[in-house]
C-alpha positions in Angstrom: -16.9 13.3 -4.1 -15.7 15.6 -1.5 -12.8 14.0 0.0 -13.6 14.2 3.9 -16.6 11.6 3.3 -13.6 8.7 3.2 -13.0 7.3 6.6 -9.5 7.4 8.0 -8.1 3.8 9.3 -5.3 4.0 11.1 -3.7 1.2 13.0 -2.5 1.5 16.1 -0.9 -0.9 18.4 -1.7 -1.3 22.1 -0.2 -3.5 24.9 -2.3 -6.4 26.2 -1.4 -8.1 29.6 -2.8 -11.6 30.6 -2.3 -11.3 34.6 -1.4 -14.6 36.6 -5.1 -14.8 38.1 -6.7 -15.5 34.3 -3.2 -17.0 32.9 -5.1 -21.0 32.4 -8.0 -18.9 30.1 -5.3 -17.6 28.3 -6.5 -19.7 24.8 -10.3 -18.4 25.7 -8.6 -14.9 25.5 -6.9 -15.0 23.0 -10.1 -16.2 20.9 -12.1 -13.2 22.3 -8.9 -10.9 21.3 -9.2 -12.5 17.8 -13.0 -12.2 17.5 -12.8 -9.0 18.2 -10.9 -7.7 15.0 -7.6 -7.2 16.5 -4.5 -9.0 15.1 -1.4 -10.3 17.7 2.0 -9.0 16.5 3.4 -10.3 19.4 3.2 -12.5 22.7 5.6 -13.8 25.1 4.9 -15.8 28.2 7.3 -14.3 31.1 7.4 -13.9 34.7 8.4 -10.7 36.2 10.2 -10.2 39.5 8.8 -7.2 41.7 11.6 -4.8 40.7 10.6 -5.1 37.1 6.6 -5.1 38.0 7.7 -1.9 39.9 9.2 -0.3 37.2 6.7 -1.2 34.8 3.6 0.3 37.1 5.9 3.3 38.0 3.3 5.6 37.3 1.2 3.9 40.0 3.9 4.6 42.9 2.7 5.8 46.0 -0.5 4.4 45.6 -1.9 2.4 48.7 -3.0 -0.8 46.6 0.9 -0.3 45.1 2.9 -2.9 46.8 -0.3 -5.3 46.6 -0.2 -4.7 42.7 3.7 -5.6 42.2 3.7 -8.5 44.9 0.7 -9.7 42.8 1.9 -9.4 39.2 5.1 -10.9 40.2 3.3 -14.1 42.3 3.1 -15.9 38.9 3.6 -15.9 34.6 1.8 -13.2 32.3 1.2 -13.7 28.9 2.0 -9.9 27.3 0.5 -9.3 23.5 0.8 -6.1 21.4 -2.5 -5.8 19.5 -3.4 -4.0 16.6 -6.1 -2.8 14.8 -8.0 0.6 14.4 -8.6 2.2 17.2 -7.0 -0.1 19.3 -6.2 1.3 22.5 -10.0 2.5 23.1 -11.4 -0.9 21.7 -9.3 -2.5 24.0 -9.9 -0.8 26.9 -13.8 -0.9 25.9 -14.3 -4.5 25.7 -11.7 -5.3 28.8 -14.3 -3.2 30.9 -14.0 -1.3 34.4 -11.0 -2.2 36.5 -13.1 -3.8 39.1 -14.1 -7.2 38.1 -17.1 -6.8 40.6 -18.8 -3.8 39.4 -18.2 -4.8 35.6 -19.7 -7.6 36.0 -22.7 -5.4 37.2 -22.2 -2.7 34.9 -20.5 -4.1 31.9 -21.4 -7.6 32.1 -19.8 -8.5 28.6 -16.4 -7.4 29.6 -13.6 -9.1 29.8 -12.9 -8.3 33.4 -16.6 -9.4 34.1 -15.9 -12.7 32.6 -12.3 -13.6 33.7 -11.7 -11.6 36.8 -12.1 -12.0 40.4 -11.6 -8.9 42.1 -9.9 -5.1 41.6 -7.1 -6.2 41.9 -7.0 -9.6 40.6 -9.4 -8.1 37.1 -7.6 -10.7 34.7 -6.4 -8.4 32.1 -4.4 -5.0 31.9 -4.6 -2.7 28.7 -2.4 0.6 28.1 -4.6 4.1 28.3 -2.8 5.9 26.2 -0.8 6.0 23.0 2.6 6.8 24.9 1.5 4.5 27.6 1.3 1.8 24.8 4.6 3.1 23.4 6.6 2.4 26.6 5.1 -0.5 28.0 5.2 -2.4 24.3 9.1 -1.3 24.3 9.0 -2.4 28.2 7.4 -5.6 27.2 9.5 -6.2 23.9 12.4 -4.3 23.8 13.7 -5.0 20.3 10.3 -3.6 18.9 10.1 -0.6 16.6 7.4 1.8 16.8 6.9 4.2 13.9 5.1 7.4 13.8 1.8 7.9 11.8 3.0 10.0 9.2 1.3 12.9 8.6 -2.0 13.6 6.1 -0.2 15.7 4.1 3.0 13.3 3.7 0.3 10.8 3.0 -1.5 12.7 0.3 1.7 13.8 -1.3 3.1 9.9 -1.6 -0.5 8.6 -2.9 0.0 11.9 -5.3 3.6 11.0 -6.7 3.7 7.7 -6.9 0.7 5.5 -6.4 -1.9 7.6 -8.1 -0.1 8.0 -11.2 1.3 4.0 -11.6 -2.3 3.4 -10.9 -3.7 5.4 -13.4 -0.6 3.8 -16.3 -1.3 0.5 -15.2 -5.4 0.7 -15.5 -5.0 2.3 -19.1 -2.6 -0.3 -20.2 -4.9 -2.5 -19.4 -7.4 -1.5 -21.2 -5.1 -1.3 -24.5 -4.2 -5.0 -23.7 -7.5 -6.3 -22.7 -5.5 -9.4 -21.4 -7.7 -12.6 -20.4 -7.1 -12.7 -16.9 -6.9 -8.3 -16.3 -6.1 -8.9 -12.3 -3.5 -11.2 -13.1 -1.7 -9.1 -16.1 -2.3 -6.1 -14.1 -0.4 -7.4 -10.5 2.5 -8.8 -13.3 2.9 -5.2 -14.7 2.9 -3.3 -11.1 5.9 -5.7 -10.2 7.3 -4.5 -13.5 6.6 -0.8 -12.8 7.3 -0.3 -9.7 8.2 3.1 -8.9 10.2 2.2 -5.7 12.1 -0.1 -7.6 16.1 1.2 -8.3 16.3 2.6 -12.0 19.4 1.3 -13.4 21.0 4.0 -16.3 22.4 2.1 -19.0 25.7 3.9 -20.3 28.0 3.3 -23.4 31.4 2.4 -22.0 34.6 3.0 -23.8 37.3 0.3 -23.6 40.7 2.1 -23.1 43.3 0.2 -24.3 45.8 -1.7 -21.9 
């Protein structure tokens, strides 16, 4: 079968914020998030100072709404979450909908901003715009986060060819030879004992030296 026929699934992370105007709907919003296929990896409730809001929204500096935005975002507690799923950034932007909640109710009535937002400023939720924005924003809200880059396709294929496929083939061959009553449990135990990533212990013959 052509390898290109298999779908490629990447697990992305994105930052989601429940803003001060929607904090009282946090449980409902989290339910919507989980129903949309996301995993919530990290979550914290906090209140930002105006200075911290200015740093977080530094890319919006100089725009006419910047003072109102930082004042609003520092007016009460928020909830920051790291969300994960395939195509997380695009999917989160899609389900929260347009920036203006009033317009969202007209064009995207099922979106979260249409459901929970009030206006263009008080629009309930924030989502990262891009992968690089997500990395920066997650590190801003969760400073101890470690975001590793995706391995290249070549590196993934090399790892599968060198470690996974040979081990899998050996394990399935052993199952056929032994024909255990519960092949799943037997195979799982075999994989534990034959994990290629386990450290190898070399036995050597040591000769005692006279004292």
